[in-house]
C-alpha positions, 0 to 999 in steps of 0.5 A, spaced: 503 523 529 508 522 524 514 519 526 522 520 523 526 515 525 534 516 523 537 511 519 542 509 524 536 507 529 533 503 524 535 495 524 533 489 520 527 486 522 524 493 524 517 493 521 510 498 521 503 496 520 497 500 518 490 498 518 485 502 513 478 501 511 477 502 503 470 506 503 466 507 496 468 514 497 475 512 497 474 508 490 470 513 487 475 519 488 481 515 486 477 513 479 475 520 479 483 522 479 484 517 473 478 519 469 476 512 470 468 512 470 466 506 466 470 500 469 468 495 474 471 499 479 465 504 479 460 501 475 456 496 479 453 493 472 459 492 469 462 489 475 457 484 476 459 481 469 466 481 470 470 476 473 470 479 480 462 479 480 462 486 484 466 492 484 473 492 486 478 497 488 484 499 484 490 495 485 494 501 485 490 505 489 491 499 494 498 499 493 499 507 494 498 505 502 505 503 502 507 510 501 503 512 507 506 507 512 513 508 509 512 516 510 508 516 516 511 510 520 517 507 518 522 510 516 517 516 517 517 523 515 522 525 509 522 518 506 524 518 499 520 512 495 525 510 490 523 503 487 517 498 488 515 491 485 508 489 486 505 482 485 497 482 486 494 476 489 487 477 490 482 483 489 480 488 495 472 489 495 469 496 497 468 497 504 473 492 506 479 493 511 486 492 509 492 491 513 499 494 510 505 492 513 513 494 511 519 490 514 526 492 513 530 486 510 536 490 508 540 496 510 543 499 504 549 504 503 547 512 502 541 511 507 537 506 503 533 501 505 530 494 502 523 493 505 518 487 504 511 490 503 505 486 504 498 488 504 492 483 507 485 483 507 480 482 513 480 475 512 488 475 512 488 473 505 494 476 501 492 482 497 499 484 494 506 483 496 513 486 493 519 490 495 521 497 496 527 501 496 526 507 500 531 513 502 531 515 509 532 523 510 536 523 516 
């Protein structure tokens, strides 16, 4: 169920968490959209020769799940994504589980929120972090 939390009901410190499993099909579908067919994301031989040693997920694919959390959980339906910083820390390998968390750091004028965005892998390693600015629909 998609939530829709009003700006007035949101408090600094509120957070939402979502868990995802990143499948081979997910990575290959994302690569298809990008027309990325010969990289270490989709080619096992290329991946073995890379610094990663095996296939990894696209960083932007992983980061895109932040939008799902803000759009479905906090603040929810109608959220407008305005800005995002990203600091990539460690790769995500195929068939991995990740946890995406967003946390309200500050309420800004005009129904905007500054949010901490964090993604960790199944071993609690920090995959990426950053901050987002979103606009709440109501």
